[in-house]
C-alpha positions as CSV (number, residue, x, y, z in Angstrom):
1,M,-111.6,85.6,-42.3
2,L,-108.0,85.7,-40.9
3,G,-107.5,85.4,-37.5
4,T,-105.1,87.5,-35.6
5,F,-103.1,84.7,-34.7
6,L,-102.7,83.2,-38.8
7,G,-99.3,83.8,-38.5
8,L,-98.1,81.7,-35.1
9,Q,-100.5,78.8,-36.5
10,T,-98.2,79.0,-39.8
11,S,-94.7,79.3,-37.3
12,L,-95.8,76.5,-35.6
13,R,-96.8,74.3,-38.6
14,G,-93.4,75.0,-39.8
15,L,-91.9,74.2,-36.3
16,E,-93.9,70.6,-36.6
17,T,-92.8,70.2,-40.3
18,A,-89.0,70.8,-39.7
19,Q,-89.5,68.3,-36.3
20,A,-90.5,65.8,-38.0
21,G,-88.0,65.7,-40.3
22,I,-85.5,65.7,-38.0
23,N,-87.1,62.9,-36.2
24,T,-87.0,60.8,-39.5
25,V,-83.3,61.8,-40.3
26,S,-82.3,60.5,-36.7
27,N,-84.9,57.3,-37.0
28,N,-82.2,56.9,-40.1
29,I,-79.2,57.1,-39.0
30,G,-80.2,55.3,-36.0
31,N,-81.1,52.1,-38.3
32,E,-78.4,53.0,-40.9
33,N,-76.8,49.7,-40.5
34,T,-79.9,47.8,-39.5
35,P,-80.7,44.5,-42.5
36,G,-83.6,45.6,-44.4
37,Y,-84.4,48.9,-43.7
38,A,-85.7,50.9,-46.3
39,R,-84.5,54.8,-45.8
40,E,-87.7,57.1,-44.8
41,I,-88.1,60.6,-46.1
42,V,-90.8,63.3,-44.6
43,D,-93.6,64.1,-47.5
44,I,-94.3,67.7,-47.1
45,G,-97.0,69.4,-48.5
46,E,-98.5,72.8,-49.0
47,M,-101.5,73.5,-46.5
48,P,-104.1,75.3,-48.3
49,S,-104.8,79.1,-48.9
50,L,-107.2,80.9,-47.4
51,E,-108.6,84.3,-49.2
52,I,-108.0,87.8,-47.5
53,P,-111.1,89.5,-46.5
54,G,-111.8,92.4,-48.9
55,G,-108.9,91.6,-50.8
56,N,-110.2,91.1,-54.3
57,D,-109.5,87.7,-53.9
58,V,-106.5,87.6,-52.5
59,M,-104.9,84.1,-51.3
60,V,-102.5,84.0,-48.6
61,G,-100.4,80.5,-47.9
62,Q,-100.6,78.9,-44.4
63,G,-97.6,77.3,-44.4
64,A,-96.7,73.7,-45.2
65,Q,-97.6,70.5,-43.2
66,A,-96.0,66.7,-42.8
67,V,-98.1,64.8,-44.8
68,Q,-96.3,61.5,-44.1
69,V,-93.2,59.6,-43.8
70,Q,-92.5,57.7,-46.8
71,R,-90.1,54.6,-47.8
72,V,-87.9,54.8,-49.9
73,T,-87.6,51.6,-52.2
74,N,-88.0,50.2,-55.3
75,Q,-89.9,47.4,-55.8
76,F,-88.8,46.3,-59.7
77,L,-85.2,46.2,-58.1
78,N,-86.2,44.0,-55.3
79,A,-88.2,41.6,-57.7
80,Q,-85.2,41.6,-59.3
81,Y,-82.7,40.9,-56.6
82,Q,-85.1,38.2,-55.1
83,Q,-85.1,36.5,-58.6
84,Q,-81.8,36.4,-58.9
85,N,-80.7,35.4,-55.5
86,S,-82.8,32.7,-56.4
87,L,-81.0,31.4,-59.2
88,L,-77.6,32.2,-56.9
89,S,-78.9,30.1,-54.4
90,Q,-79.7,27.2,-56.6
91,A,-76.4,27.6,-58.3
92,T,-74.0,27.1,-55.0
93,V,-76.3,24.5,-53.7
94,E,-75.4,22.2,-57.3
95,Q,-71.5,23.7,-56.8
96,T,-71.3,22.5,-53.6
97,T,-72.7,19.0,-54.5
98,L,-70.8,18.8,-57.7
99,N,-67.6,19.4,-55.2
100,Q,-68.5,16.7,-53.0
101,V,-69.3,13.9,-55.7
102,S,-65.6,15.0,-57.6
103,G,-63.7,14.5,-54.1
104,I,-65.6,10.9,-53.9
105,I,-64.6,10.1,-57.6
106,N,-61.6,11.4,-56.5
107,E,-59.8,10.9,-60.7
108,P,-57.2,10.8,-61.1
109,S,-55.3,9.8,-58.2
110,S,-53.4,7.4,-56.8
111,T,-56.4,6.1,-54.8
112,G,-59.4,6.3,-57.6
113,I,-61.0,3.6,-59.8
114,S,-58.9,4.2,-62.8
115,N,-55.4,3.3,-60.8
116,A,-57.0,0.2,-59.4
117,L,-58.3,-0.7,-63.3
118,E,-54.4,-0.2,-64.4
119,Q,-53.5,-2.3,-62.0
120,F,-56.0,-5.2,-62.1
121,Y,-55.1,-5.3,-65.7
122,Q,-51.3,-5.9,-64.8
123,A,-51.3,-8.4,-62.7
124,W,-53.4,-10.0,-65.8
125,D,-50.2,-9.1,-67.5
126,T,-48.1,-10.6,-64.9
127,L,-50.2,-13.7,-64.7
128,S,-49.8,-14.8,-68.4
129,G,-45.5,-14.5,-68.2
130,D,-46.1,-17.5,-65.6
131,A,-49.4,-18.8,-65.2
132,S,-48.6,-21.9,-63.0
133,D,-47.3,-19.0,-60.3
134,L,-49.9,-19.2,-57.2
135,S,-48.4,-15.8,-56.5
136,S,-49.3,-14.3,-59.4
137,R,-52.9,-15.7,-59.4
138,T,-53.7,-14.5,-56.2
139,A,-52.3,-11.0,-56.9
140,V,-55.0,-10.8,-59.6
141,V,-57.6,-11.6,-57.0
142,D,-56.0,-9.1,-54.8
143,A,-56.1,-6.7,-57.4
144,A,-59.7,-7.2,-58.2
145,Q,-60.6,-7.3,-54.6
146,T,-59.2,-4.1,-54.4
147,L,-60.8,-2.4,-57.6
148,T,-64.2,-3.7,-56.8
149,Q,-63.8,-2.0,-53.1
150,V,-63.1,1.1,-54.7
151,I,-65.7,1.1,-56.7
152,N,-68.1,-0.1,-53.9
153,Q,-66.5,2.5,-51.3
154,T,-67.4,5.5,-54.1
155,A,-71.1,4.0,-54.6
156,N,-71.3,4.2,-50.6
157,Q,-70.0,7.6,-50.3
158,L,-72.2,8.9,-53.2
159,S,-75.5,6.8,-51.7
160,S,-74.2,8.1,-48.4
161,L,-74.1,12.0,-50.4
162,S,-77.5,11.5,-51.1
163,S,-79.0,11.1,-48.0
164,N,-77.3,14.4,-46.9
165,V,-78.9,16.3,-49.7
166,S,-82.4,14.6,-48.9
167,S,-81.8,15.8,-45.5
168,S,-80.5,19.2,-46.5
169,L,-83.6,19.3,-48.7
170,S,-86.3,18.7,-45.8
171,D,-84.9,20.9,-43.7
172,S,-85.1,24.2,-46.3
173,V,-88.7,22.8,-47.5
174,T,-89.4,23.5,-43.4
175,Q,-87.7,26.8,-43.2
176,A,-89.3,27.9,-46.2
177,N,-92.9,26.8,-44.9
178,S,-91.7,29.3,-41.6
179,L,-91.3,31.9,-43.5
180,L,-94.1,31.9,-46.1
181,S,-95.9,31.3,-42.4
182,Q,-94.3,34.7,-41.3
183,I,-94.8,36.7,-44.3
184,A,-98.7,35.8,-44.4
185,S,-99.1,36.9,-40.5
186,V,-97.0,40.3,-41.4
187,S,-98.8,40.8,-44.2
188,N,-102.1,41.0,-42.2
189,E,-100.8,43.3,-39.6
190,I,-99.8,45.2,-42.3
191,A,-103.1,45.7,-43.6
192,K,-104.7,46.3,-39.9
193,V,-101.8,48.8,-39.5
194,Q,-103.0,50.6,-42.4
195,Q,-107.1,50.4,-41.7
196,S,-106.6,52.0,-38.4
197,G,-105.1,55.1,-40.9
198,A,-101.0,54.7,-39.7
199,Q,-98.4,54.0,-41.8
200,P,-96.5,50.8,-41.0
201,N,-93.3,51.5,-42.7
202,S,-91.3,49.0,-40.0
203,L,-93.6,46.1,-40.6
204,L,-93.5,47.0,-44.6
205,D,-89.4,46.5,-43.9
206,Q,-90.3,42.9,-42.1
207,R,-91.8,42.1,-45.0
208,D,-89.3,42.5,-47.9
209,A,-86.5,41.5,-45.5
210,L,-88.7,37.6,-44.9
211,L,-88.9,38.1,-49.4
212,N,-85.3,38.1,-49.6
213,Q,-84.4,35.5,-46.8
214,L,-87.5,33.4,-49.0
215,S,-86.0,33.5,-52.2
216,Q,-83.1,31.8,-50.7
217,Y,-85.3,28.9,-51.1
218,V,-87.8,29.4,-53.9
219,S,-89.4,31.7,-56.2
220,F,-92.1,33.7,-56.5
221,Q,-93.7,36.6,-57.9
222,T,-95.9,39.3,-55.5
223,Q,-98.4,41.1,-56.6
224,T,-100.4,44.3,-53.6
225,T,-104.0,45.0,-54.4
226,T,-105.1,48.5,-52.9
227,T,-108.9,47.9,-50.9
228,S,-111.5,49.8,-49.5
229,A,-113.4,49.0,-46.8
230,G,-115.0,51.5,-44.4
231,G,-113.7,54.5,-46.1
232,V,-110.3,53.2,-45.1
233,S,-107.7,51.6,-47.8
234,Y,-105.6,48.7,-47.0
235,D,-103.6,46.4,-49.2
236,Q,-104.2,42.9,-49.9
237,F,-100.7,40.9,-50.2
238,S,-100.4,37.9,-52.8
239,L,-97.2,35.6,-53.1
240,T,-97.4,33.2,-56.4
241,L,-94.8,30.7,-56.4
242,T,-93.1,29.7,-59.9
243,G,-95.2,26.9,-61.0
244,M,-98.4,27.6,-59.9
245,S,-101.4,29.6,-61.1
246,D,-103.1,30.6,-57.7
247,P,-101.2,32.4,-55.0
248,I,-99.6,30.4,-52.1
249,I,-100.3,33.2,-49.7
250,D,-104.1,35.0,-51.3
251,G,-104.4,38.6,-50.4
252,S,-108.4,38.3,-51.0
253,Q,-108.0,36.0,-47.6
254,T,-106.3,39.0,-45.4
255,D,-107.5,38.3,-41.8
256,F,-107.1,40.7,-39.0
257,S,-108.0,38.7,-36.2
258,Q,-104.2,37.9,-36.3
259,S,-105.2,33.5,-36.1
260,T,-102.6,31.0,-36.5
261,P,-101.8,29.7,-38.8
262,P,-102.5,32.4,-41.2
263,A,-106.0,32.6,-42.8
264,N,-103.8,34.2,-45.8
265,L,-101.6,31.2,-46.2
266,V,-103.9,28.8,-48.3
267,G,-101.0,26.0,-49.0
268,N,-97.5,24.9,-47.7
269,L,-94.8,23.4,-49.4
270,S,-94.3,19.5,-49.5
271,I,-92.1,16.8,-51.1
272,S,-93.6,14.2,-52.5
273,S,-93.0,10.5,-52.4
274,K,-91.5,10.6,-55.7
275,G,-89.4,13.5,-54.9
276,E,-91.1,16.5,-56.5
277,L,-92.3,19.7,-54.6
278,E,-95.5,20.1,-54.4
279,V,-98.0,22.7,-52.4
280,V,-100.7,20.8,-50.5
281,P,-103.7,22.5,-49.6
282,T,-104.2,24.0,-46.0
283,S,-107.7,22.7,-44.2
284,N,-109.1,26.3,-45.1
285,S,-107.6,26.6,-48.2
286,T,-108.7,28.1,-51.7
287,L,-106.7,26.0,-53.6
288,S,-108.3,23.5,-55.7
289,G,-106.0,20.5,-54.8
290,T,-102.6,19.6,-54.7
291,S,-100.4,20.8,-57.2
292,V,-96.3,19.9,-58.6
293,L,-94.4,23.0,-58.9
294,S,-92.1,23.1,-62.5
295,G,-89.7,25.7,-63.3
296,Q,-88.5,26.8,-60.1
297,S,-85.5,28.4,-58.5
298,G,-83.6,28.6,-55.5
299,E,-82.2,26.4,-52.8
300,I,-84.6,23.7,-52.7
301,Q,-84.7,23.3,-56.8
302,G,-80.7,23.1,-56.5
303,Y,-81.3,19.7,-53.9
304,Q,-83.7,18.2,-55.8
305,D,-81.2,18.8,-59.3
306,S,-78.1,17.8,-57.0
307,L,-80.0,14.5,-56.5
308,A,-80.6,13.8,-60.0
309,D,-77.0,14.8,-60.6
310,I,-76.0,11.9,-57.8
311,Q,-78.0,9.2,-59.2
312,S,-76.6,10.1,-62.8
313,Y,-73.1,9.2,-61.5
314,Q,-74.4,6.0,-59.5
315,N,-75.8,5.2,-62.6
316,E,-72.4,5.5,-64.7
317,L,-70.7,3.6,-61.9
318,D,-73.2,0.9,-62.2
319,V,-72.4,0.5,-66.3
320,L,-68.5,0.8,-65.2
321,A,-69.4,-2.5,-62.5
322,Q,-71.3,-4.3,-64.9
323,S,-69.0,-3.5,-67.9
324,L,-65.8,-5.1,-65.9
325,A,-68.4,-8.1,-65.5
326,G,-69.4,-8.2,-68.6
327,P,-72.8,-9.5,-70.3
328,S,-74.9,-12.0,-67.9
329,T,-78.5,-12.9,-66.6
330,S,-79.5,-13.3,-63.4
331,T,-82.8,-15.0,-61.6
332,L,-84.3,-12.8,-58.5
333,T,-84.3,-14.3,-55.5
334,S,-86.3,-11.6,-54.1
335,D,-88.3,-9.1,-55.8
336,W,-86.4,-6.0,-56.5
337,T,-87.5,-2.6,-56.5
338,I,-85.8,0.2,-58.7
339,P,-86.3,4.1,-58.9
340,G,-88.9,4.6,-61.4
341,D,-87.0,7.8,-62.8
342,A,-84.0,5.2,-63.5
343,V,-85.5,2.8,-66.0
344,N,-84.6,5.0,-68.8
345,S,-81.4,5.7,-67.9
346,P,-77.7,3.5,-68.2
347,P,-77.5,0.5,-67.4
348,Y,-81.3,0.2,-66.5
349,N,-82.3,0.9,-70.0
350,T,-79.4,-1.9,-71.6
351,M,-81.3,-4.6,-69.4
352,E,-83.5,-7.0,-70.7
353,V,-86.1,-9.4,-69.1
354,G,-87.3,-12.8,-69.4
355,S,-86.9,-15.4,-72.4
356,S,-88.3,-13.1,-74.9
357,N,-85.5,-10.5,-74.0
358,Q,-88.0,-7.3,-73.2
359,N,-85.8,-3.9,-72.7
360,L,-86.6,-3.0,-69.3
361,S,-87.7,0.2,-69.5
362,D,-90.4,-1.5,-71.7
363,Y,-91.1,-4.2,-69.4
364,V,-92.0,-1.9,-66.3
365,K,-94.8,-0.2,-68.4
366,T,-97.0,-3.4,-67.6
367,L,-96.1,-3.1,-64.0
368,T,-98.6,-1.4,-61.4
369,P,-96.1,2.0,-60.1
370,N,-95.4,1.9,-56.2
371,P,-96.9,5.1,-54.5
372,D,-93.3,6.5,-54.5
373,G,-93.0,5.6,-58.1
374,S,-91.0,3.1,-58.1
375,Y,-91.6,-0.1,-59.7
376,T,-91.3,-3.9,-57.8
377,I,-89.9,-6.8,-60.5
378,P,-91.2,-9.6,-59.0
379,S,-89.1,-12.7,-57.6
380,G,-88.2,-15.3,-60.1
381,T,-87.4,-13.2,-63.2
382,S,-84.9,-13.2,-65.3
383,I,-82.5,-10.1,-65.9
384,T,-80.2,-9.8,-68.3
385,T,-77.1,-7.5,-68.7
386,T,-75.8,-6.7,-71.9
387,L,-72.9,-4.4,-71.1
388,G,-69.5,-5.2,-71.2
389,A,-69.3,-7.0,-74.8
390,M,-66.6,-7.5,-76.8
391,S,-65.1,-9.4,-79.6
392,V,-61.8,-11.3,-78.6
393,T,-59.4,-13.1,-81.1
394,L,-57.9,-16.1,-80.0
395,D,-54.6,-16.3,-80.1
396,G,-54.3,-20.2,-79.3
397,A,-56.6,-23.4,-79.6
398,M,-59.6,-23.1,-76.5
399,D,-60.6,-26.3,-76.1
400,I,-64.4,-27.4,-75.2
401,T,-65.6,-29.4,-73.1
402,S,-68.8,-31.4,-71.7
403,S,-68.3,-29.1,-68.8
404,T,-68.6,-25.7,-70.0
405,P,-71.6,-24.0,-68.9
406,S,-74.3,-24.2,-71.4
407,A,-75.3,-20.7,-70.5
408,L,-72.1,-20.1,-73.1
409,D,-74.1,-22.0,-76.0
410,N,-75.2,-18.9,-77.7
411,L,-72.1,-16.8,-77.6
412,Q,-71.2,-16.4,-81.4
413,I,-68.1,-17.0,-82.9
414,V,-66.5,-16.4,-86.5
415,L,-63.9,-19.0,-87.5
416,P,-60.4,-18.3,-89.3
417,D,-62.2,-19.1,-92.5
418,G,-64.9,-16.8,-91.7
419,T,-67.5,-18.8,-91.0
420,K,-70.2,-17.5,-88.6
421,S,-71.9,-20.0,-85.8
422,T,-72.5,-20.6,-82.3
423,I,-70.5,-22.2,-79.7
424,G,-73.3,-24.6,-79.1
425,D,-73.8,-25.4,-82.8
426,Y,-70.2,-25.4,-83.6
427,G,-69.7,-28.9,-83.1
428,Q,-66.0,-29.7,-82.2
429,S,-64.0,-30.3,-79.2
430,Q,-61.5,-27.2,-80.0
431,L,-62.2,-23.5,-81.6
432,P,-58.4,-23.2,-83.4
433,E,-56.4,-20.4,-82.9
434,G,-57.6,-16.9,-84.9
435,T,-61.5,-17.8,-83.5
436,T,-63.4,-14.5,-82.9
437,I,-65.7,-14.6,-79.8
438,V,-68.5,-12.0,-80.5
439,G,-70.1,-10.3,-77.5
440,V,-68.0,-12.4,-74.4
441,G,-67.1,-10.4,-71.5
442,L,-64.6,-11.2,-69.0
443,N,-66.4,-13.3,-66.7
444,Q,-68.2,-15.6,-70.5
445,L,-64.4,-15.8,-71.0
446,L,-63.1,-16.9,-67.6
447,Q,-65.9,-19.9,-68.2
448,L,-64.7,-20.9,-71.1
449,G,-60.9,-21.5,-69.5
450,Y,-59.3,-23.5,-67.6
451,S,-57.3,-23.7,-64.1
452,E,-55.2,-26.2,-62.7
453,N,-58.6,-26.9,-60.3
454,G,-61.1,-27.5,-62.9
455,P,-63.4,-25.4,-65.6
456,G,-63.0,-21.7,-65.0
457,K,-65.5,-19.8,-62.4
458,P,-66.7,-16.3,-63.1
459,L,-63.9,-13.6,-61.1
460,F,-66.7,-10.8,-60.6
461,T,-70.1,-11.8,-58.4
462,T,-72.4,-10.7,-56.1
463,P,-73.0,-11.3,-52.4
464,V,-75.8,-13.5,-51.7
465,T,-76.9,-10.4,-49.7
466,A,-77.9,-9.2,-53.1
467,D,-81.0,-11.2,-53.8
468,G,-80.0,-11.9,-57.4
469,Q,-80.0,-8.9,-58.2
470,P,-77.7,-7.9,-61.4
471,I,-74.6,-6.1,-60.9
472,S,-74.2,-3.0,-59.8
473,A,-71.1,-0.5,-58.2
474,S,-72.3,-1.1,-54.8
475,N,-72.8,-4.8,-55.1
476,I,-69.9,-6.0,-57.3
477,T,-67.2,-8.3,-55.0
478,V,-65.1,-11.1,-55.9
479,Q,-65.5,-14.3,-54.5
480,L,-63.0,-16.5,-56.0
481,E,-60.1,-18.6,-54.5
482,A,-56.4,-17.7,-56.4
483,S,-56.5,-21.7,-57.2
484,D,-59.8,-21.5,-59.3
485,L,-58.6,-19.1,-61.3
486,A,-58.4,-19.9,-65.1
487,A,-55.0,-18.2,-66.8
488,G,-55.4,-21.3,-69.5
489,T,-57.7,-22.2,-72.5
490,T,-56.5,-25.9,-73.0
491,V,-56.4,-28.8,-71.2
492,A,-54.2,-31.4,-70.4
493,D,-56.3,-34.5,-70.7
494,S,-59.6,-34.5,-72.1
495,S,-60.7,-37.9,-70.7
496,A,-59.9,-36.1,-66.9
497,N,-63.4,-35.1,-65.1
498,P,-63.0,-32.5,-64.6
499,P,-60.8,-31.5,-67.2
500,V,-58.3,-28.8,-65.8
501,A,-55.5,-26.5,-67.8
502,V,-52.1,-27.6,-69.1
503,S,-49.6,-26.3,-66.6
504,G,-48.1,-22.6,-67.4
505,D,-51.0,-22.4,-69.9
506,G,-51.0,-18.4,-69.7
507,S,-53.0,-17.8,-73.2
508,L,-56.4,-16.8,-71.4
509,A,-54.7,-14.8,-68.9
510,T,-53.0,-12.6,-71.8
511,L,-56.5,-11.9,-73.8
512,I,-57.7,-10.4,-70.5
513,A,-54.8,-8.4,-70.2
514,N,-55.3,-7.1,-73.5
515,M,-58.8,-6.5,-73.0
516,A,-57.2,-3.0,-71.3
517,N,-57.0,-2.1,-74.9
518,T,-60.0,-3.8,-76.0
519,K,-63.2,-1.6,-77.4
520,M,-66.4,-1.9,-76.0
521,S,-69.5,0.0,-76.1
522,F,-71.7,2.1,-73.5
523,P,-74.3,4.0,-73.3
524,S,-73.2,7.9,-73.9
525,P,-72.9,9.5,-70.2
526,S,-75.5,12.5,-70.5
527,A,-75.9,15.6,-67.9
528,P,-78.6,15.1,-65.2
529,G,-82.2,15.4,-66.3
530,V,-81.7,15.0,-69.8
531,T,-82.9,12.0,-72.0
532,P,-80.0,9.9,-72.6
533,S,-79.4,9.7,-76.1
534,S,-79.6,6.4,-78.4
535,S,-75.4,7.0,-79.6
536,Q,-72.9,4.7,-78.4
537,L,-69.9,5.7,-77.0
538,T,-66.9,3.0,-78.5
539,G,-64.1,2.8,-76.3
540,T,-62.3,0.9,-73.7
541,L,-63.1,1.1,-69.5
542,S,-60.4,4.0,-68.8
543,D,-62.3,5.7,-72.1
544,Y,-65.9,5.5,-70.5
545,L,-63.8,6.3,-66.9
546,T,-62.4,9.2,-68.2
547,S,-65.6,10.2,-70.3
548,V,-67.2,10.1,-67.0
549,V,-64.8,12.4,-65.0
550,G,-64.5,15.1,-68.0
551,Q,-68.2,15.1,-67.5
552,L,-68.0,15.8,-64.1
553,G,-65.7,18.6,-64.7
554,L,-67.6,20.4,-67.1
555,Q,-70.6,20.3,-65.1
556,G,-68.4,21.5,-62.3
557,Q,-67.2,24.4,-64.3
558,Q,-70.6,25.6,-65.5
559,A,-71.6,25.3,-62.0
560,N,-68.3,27.4,-60.8
561,N,-69.5,30.3,-63.7
562,T,-72.8,30.5,-62.7
563,V,-71.6,30.8,-59.0
564,S,-69.2,33.5,-60.4
565,T,-72.2,35.6,-62.7
566,Q,-74.8,35.3,-60.4
567,T,-72.9,36.7,-57.5
568,S,-72.0,39.5,-59.5
569,L,-75.7,40.3,-60.8
570,V,-76.7,40.0,-57.3
571,Q,-73.7,42.0,-55.8
572,Q,-74.8,44.6,-58.7
573,L,-78.1,44.6,-57.4
574,S,-77.8,45.1,-54.1
575,N,-75.7,47.5,-54.9
576,E,-78.3,49.3,-56.5
577,Q,-81.1,48.6,-54.0
578,Q,-78.8,50.7,-51.5
579,S,-78.0,53.3,-53.8
580,V,-82.2,54.0,-53.6
581,S,-83.1,52.7,-50.2
582,G,-79.9,52.5,-47.9
583,V,-79.0,55.4,-45.6
584,S,-76.5,57.8,-46.4
585,T,-74.5,59.6,-43.2
586,D,-73.6,62.5,-45.6
587,E,-77.0,63.0,-47.2
588,E,-79.0,62.7,-43.3
589,M,-76.5,65.5,-42.0
590,T,-77.1,67.5,-44.7
591,N,-81.1,67.1,-44.4
592,M,-80.9,67.8,-40.7
593,I,-78.5,71.3,-41.3
594,S,-81.7,72.2,-43.4
595,Y,-84.4,70.7,-41.3
596,Q,-82.3,72.8,-38.3
597,Q,-82.3,76.0,-40.6
598,A,-85.8,75.8,-40.8
599,Y,-87.0,74.9,-37.7
600,N,-85.2,77.8,-36.3
601,A,-86.8,80.4,-39.2
602,S,-90.1,79.3,-38.0
603,A,-89.0,79.7,-34.3
604,E,-87.6,83.3,-35.3
605,V,-91.0,84.4,-36.9
606,I,-92.9,83.2,-33.7
607,S,-90.4,85.3,-31.4
608,T,-90.9,88.2,-33.9
609,I,-94.7,88.2,-34.0
610,N,-94.5,87.6,-30.3
611,D,-92.6,91.2,-29.7
612,M,-95.0,92.9,-32.7
613,L,-98.3,91.2,-30.0
614,T,-96.5,91.8,-27.1
615,A,-96.1,95.9,-28.3
616,L,-99.8,96.2,-29.7
617,M,-101.0,95.3,-26.7
618,Q,-98.9,97.9,-23.9
619,N,-100.1,100.4,-26.8
620,V,-103.7,99.4,-26.6
């Protein structure tokens, strides 16, 4: 039976509904500039109708009610934003690193390697015109020292950059773990509030904001499953990192006790000794074991890619340094540890081990890798480098004496009549003009020549502290006195001991000056993370340096383009999110006017009913 005061109750609910709307508008306007806030709307529902007694099934309504205050958000847009934000963060890190690498290599410039290389060959050209001039010899040694110092400095700066990137990588992993812990805790709070029958809108906003922050570091997918317990529903939130099959935040482990660390956080991120991103199970984890992540995007992946970029350019500098000195064989005086991910890349994949000339990349397969994936080659091992080999044709006779290093006996020669032999098998005291020496490098060529103090000595070496390791960009050095620099190819007196060059003979200096335009073979530079091809680049040292700089420029341009594209895409998605979840002051003011009018109308109905009831009571 309908009560006398049904109209008052219906109007009261109208007041309450309008008041809920006005309160929601007030909250929206107050949070207009709050990061991560999603605007709210009042979900208004109709009350059940009541049957009028004796009214032949006539029903009368009871007005409206505020069912819930609902967040306005689009989970698809949120997921798209987080995915593209991860890609943007990754590209931004790579762009920054490549810009720093470009600044370190600094080509072309008056202080770069290419200019120092040009000055080096010019010094040899000057010496060839007056081989007896000690100042010209000194200029060659000085130019060589300047060249090695520039190469050393570049390699050391790349090494320092690598250390800085490694530190940033560690910081990013720490930050990502903190965000994962916060997301797990907030998810537990959300479930607890839902279980009590309330709406956790502010907590949902907080979790979305945390997920957006997490997308800066890693890529992931989320899933929410609604579960009922005791007649009350709540959400179980799970988060799975890209490259994992199991979630790192496990919704089935939702914990209402708010334990620390959160029980639903079943793993932590870590960088392995091999530099891989992995998930390590927690003590209460449901994970079966440690998982290595692949296919990731985000800042962490950007730092990992950056480390690979830096290592690639360090390797290419090593190729340049070894090519400058030429082929050589060194015996390790102490154990030599090399990175496991470098053995298949230049210059390591061009090295040979021992007298059997086994390729280094095949040799390390016989070794037990270290825990970090590197390999340790034992002391006493012979390492042969083959880079820097070229063919040189003599424009004058070259004397061969008993003081010529026996290590050069296997150098191949082609005599003017086309006869092929080796220096050791040739059996003559002089190579005639027009003879071609095959596979010789600058250091070997110098040892075939003579100075005014005796047989020539290598120009480029490694310091004693290198423990017999092959020449690299970080250790190449010059430890030669100017008076010991060989410039000629003939001796003044074959019976002299030691034999010395004919005064003023600059034939060897001429050959070396011409090496500036002599072509040799290099491993083709390849993009970091790409298996090096077997193809060879044929050109001069300057050509190789140009190709490396060109690759760096192309890679940098690609990174710039990616950042530009991703920035636009992320901004577009952010704008779309704002169009759905953002607060519009104009819209809220319109809603407020609507709720105000509804409130006034309900109040007017109450006033009218009050007047009617007052009149009724007065007339009874």
